[in-house]
C-alpha positions, -999 to +999 in steps of 0.1 A: +608+392+306+583+366+319+551+363+305+521+382+316+491+369+329+457+384+327+426+379+348+407+361+321+437+337+317+440+325+353+469+303+358+464+281+388+492+254+393+486+227+420+520+225+438+518+189+447+504+160+428+513+124+431+548+128+415+573+139+443+605+157+431+586+173+401+568+207+401+534+209+387+530+223+352+498+236+337+490+223+303+477+248+281+452+242+252+458+272+230+457+300+253+435+284+279+441+260+307+426+223+300+412+222+334+412+257+352+424+254+386+442+221+379+476+211+371+494+186+349+526+168+357+551+153+334+586+139+338+597+167+312+585+197+332+605+192+364+613+224+380+597+242+350+565+260+348+543+264+318+523+296+317+493+303+295+496+328+266+533+316+262+528+293+233+536+262+252+571+274+260+584+264+293+599+291+316+623+278+341+616+286+377+648+308+381+636+331+352+603+336+365+614+363+393+622+398+383+629+428+406+596+437+422+579+406+412+566+380+435+591+349+438+575+315+427+576+294+457+587+257+459+568+238+485+574+201+491+548+183+471+534+163+500+530+193+521+514+213+494+490+184+486+481+181+524+470+218+523+454+215+489+477+244+479+478+262+443+495+289+427+477+318+410+494+345+389+469+373+379+495+393+361+529+412+363+547+384+379+524+386+411+519+350+419+506+338+452+501+305+469+466+299+484+443+272+497+421+260+470+392+252+491+389+282+513+380+317+514+382+345+539+353+368+549+357+399+569+325+416+582+307+427+612+286+402+628+253+418+616+265+417+580+279+382+579+247+361+573+236+383+545+270+382+528+272+344+532+238+342+515+251+361+485+283+341+484+263+308+485+240+319+457+272+326+435+290+294+443+259+275+436+260+288+400+295+273+398+286+240+413+303+246+445+289+244+482+302+264+510+303+260+548+311+288+573+339+281+597+345+303+628+381+314+632+393+314+670+376+321+702+350+351+706+348+365+740+323+394+735+324+426+757+297+452+759+321+481+758+354+474+739+382+497+750+389+508+714+371+507+680+383+474+663+381+462+628+356+433+623+367+396+629+374+373+599+356+339+592+364+312+567+344+296+541+351+261+532+341+251+496+332+216+488+323+196+456+339+181+426+376+186+431+379+196+394+355+225+399+364+238+435+386+266+433+387+296+455+402+319+428+374+312+403+347+319+431+366+350+444+366+364+408+327+359+405+321+372+439+343+404+432+323+410+400+292+410+421+305+439+441+313+419+473+347+432+485+349+416+520+360+384+506+398+373+500+420+344+493+431+321+521+470+324+514+496+300+522+523+314+546+558+300+551+583+307+578+613+327+569+646+314+580+671+312+552+674+280+531+696+278+500+681+264+468+701+252+438+730+246+438+728+224+469+759+226+490+757+188+495+742+158+478+716+136+496+702+146+520+699+181+505+699+211+527+671+230+508+634+233+501+608+254+519+610+283+517+635+286+490+620+308+463+635+304+427+653+333+412+677+343+439+713+342+427+743+321+438+757+345+464+724+342+484+728+304+485+760+307+507+737+315+537+724+279+535+757+264+540+768+252+575+798+275+585+783+304+565+753+308+584+732+276+575+715+256+603+742+237+621+752+227+658+774+250+679+787+247+715+777+275+740+792+277+774+771+306+789+745+300+814+708+307+809+704+345+811+672+342+830+691+329+859+701+364+867+670+382+855+653+410+875+623+401+894+595+424+880+560+430+890+548+421+856+572+407+831+567+416+795+550+390+775+563+381+741+541+359+718+556+336+690+532+318+668+556+293+651+567+256+651+563+259+690+587+257+721+605+225+724+626+209+752+657+228+760+674+235+796+667+272+794+629+266+791+620+244+819+601+270+839+567+271+824+561+304+841+588+319+819+584+300+787+557+277+775+541+263+743+507+257+762+486+289+759+451+288+767+421+314+762+388+308+779+400+274+789+408+262+752+443+253+741+456+274+713+476+262+683+475+232+660+473+207+690+443+226+705+407+227+701+401+262+689+379+264+657+398+267+626+433+261+641+440+225+631+466+219+605+471+188+583+500+163+589+518+157+556+531+121+549+568+115+555+591+096+532+602+064+553+634+063+534+645+099+543+655+107+579+665+143+572+657+171+596+628+189+582+636+224+570+620+243+601+629+217+629+637+241+658+627+271+642+603+282+671+628+273+698+656+292+680+635+323+681+627+319+717+664+317+727+671+350+709+643+368+728+657+352+762+692+365+752+680+400+746+654+402+775+659+375+801+628+388+820+603+384+792+576+356+794+577+337+760+545+321+746+557+298+718+525+288+702+528+259+676+507+269+645+527+250+620+547+218+617+585+216+611+575+220+573+572+258+580+537+261+563+505+274+577+474+287+561+462+323+567+430+311+582+447+288+607+469+316+619+440+340+622+422+314+643+450+318+670+456+354+665+419+363+667+418+342+700+448+361+714+429+394+704+400+382+724+421+374+753+436+409+751+404+426+750+390+406+778+422+413+800+420+449+794+384+451+804+388+431+833+421+443+846+438+410+844+474+421+840+487+384+839+466+378+808+481+408+788+503+406+757+532+430+750+549+419+718+539+398+689+569+383+668+559+369+634+585+351+613+564+340+584+545+356+554+532+354+519+533+374+486+501+390+476+486+386+442+478+424+441+500+441+467+487+475+460+453+463+470+466+443+499+455+468+524+419+466+513+414+430+513+442+420+539+423+405+570+457+397+585+466+434+583+434+446+597+438+423+628+474+434+635+461+470+634+437+459+661+468+447+682+484+479+679+453+498+691+452+471+721+488+482+730+506+453+715+540+457+697+540+437+664+572+428+645+573+409+613+601+394+593+607+410+558+615+378+539+646+362+524+640+363+486+662+393+477+632+410+461+616+443+465+581+428+463+566+431+498+562+400+519+531+402+542+525+409+570+557+428+571+545+445+539+518+461+559+543+481+578+537+520+572+555+538+602+541+560+627+508+571+614+482+570+642+486+584+676+464+557+693+479+527+674+514+511+678+527+507+642+538+473+630+576+471+623+587+452+592+624+439+600+651+431+575+684+411+582+719+421+589+752+402+586+775+401+615+795+432+602+763+453+601+757+452+564+723+443+550+722+404+543+722+396+506+689+376+509+671+403+529+640+417+511+641+455+505+615+483+499+600+513+519+579+488+539+612+474+556+612+496+588+646+485+601+673+459+600+687+439+628+711+410+631+698+380+612+728+362+595+749+336+615+731+340+648+736+315+678+704+305+697+687+276+713+677+244+694+656+216+709+679+189+725+659+161+708+665+176+673+685+155+650+686+140+615+702+110+598+732+127+584+763+111+601+795+124+614+823+120+589+844+097+611+841+080+644+858+054+667+862+040+701+896+044+718+905+036+755+870+039+766+863+072+748+840+077+718+858+100+692+842+116+662+838+145+640+810+169+644+776+155+637+763+181+611+726+178+622+728+167+658+716+193+682+717+175+715+740+201+728+710+226+726+725+252+704+729+260+667+736+287+642+709+299+617+702+328+594+673+346+581+648+375+585+630+350+608+655+356+634+660+393+627+624+399+638+627+384+673+660+402+679+639+436+676+611+418+696+635+410+724+650+445+724+615+459+726+606+438+754+637+450+772+627+486+769+592+476+783+610+458+812+626+490+822+591+507+824+575+482+847+542+501+854+506+495+853+495+478+820+461+491+814+453+501+777+465+539+777+496+531+798+502+501+774+501+522+743+522+548+760+549+523+771+550+509+734+556+542+720+583+548+745+599+515+734+597+524+698+612+558+706+641+542+723+647+514+700+641+529+666+639+567+673+603+569+662+582+598+674+546+595+682+524+614+657 
């Protein structure tokens, strides 16, 4: 059994220091961390984690996870350092990754100023300064169409790096009775990547989001030929070439790595990465407050494909196959490292919420959203309380009330611990709100994929292993074909294992099961091409859920 962490023995491990290839280990002094919130790295603790209260014994990463406990994430050191990411484990294996210098505050506008004053007073006692950050675009309406949860803002922490730690401030704030504050979690995308053992040497085909503790059978999905990312030839034409011409095509939003160059997506009226709200470009390349993301440094000696290269484009291709009529908005919220903070994601989603509210109020049908497909997530430090302090969950409930179907990937860690936002799924519970759907993955034969997370929060399963879809034509790494030569004017060779110039690939993960469902729901919506005002949007959404999942409206 792994050691138990208590609140008064906070273990905060910095994922990334200046020692690539090693995992940060906290150095205990007795039963206390020498520097709470900081981490110590040594050559002896590679891939090992020392937890306080464990008499200095090192616990290997693979032994940390138990059924129902949160997987311990492995994040590329440079990526984690760029985000300022740390690991907190408050007890019973409930570790979570968070941003060390940021907290989230969810409150009504007339309550926010008072809350910030209280937080500032508490942070001052710790020697920490705070600065409020607006997340997303706010488009106020006098009469919103439905009652919505309040928006979320971020609070940036600043001061001595050895003192600044969001967990320490959060605990103090909670003790003061302030419940509207939560961690700014680190989310990772959810395709499957094998961890140890690697299927090949250098460059390896592993990394984010592999979570230690998953057994060897699961790692087969990371191998090309067994469902791992690899090129494949497709001879079918773009399904959209023969699409039906609808009065208003269903709109599917995919906040991910973005939509990149591919012959299927040349028509920007049907698929685009450039999405604007109130004139501002959304995503990591835009100007929306709170949406910018760091660009981690790259190793100039390693030309491997980043672990999520093509992720958003692959998702878009699945939606296109299932609903050629759908308009796809592939918003880039993360780099090909597949990591984004909760606050950055909220900045984009809250902007989309503002767009939806404005469109419903003004009758702007071309601005409405129908389906939101999320292929990313995090593990909460206190999953039983996640609904109480989960700003992302509250926002997704708002989307359901605004007539948007939300689907989320269940995660690939073969655990019963819920990965959020899929963990927020609770089925049909409210007549005026479309419920979030958590989606697990199936193998080609219909069995549940070995890597797919499990639990009552997994609403359904869809194909998610060894799927074929679109890849950016410019996507390629430095792995070489095994043999090549020129003969009589022809270049001959074996398959380039990471060359996707043909535009298609095979991949696996609940990341792709979610858009399979999203595409199917969009197809049902396209069969009901009627007016899209609020009540009819909610009604159409329930009809789609009934047709696809058999869910009855409560």
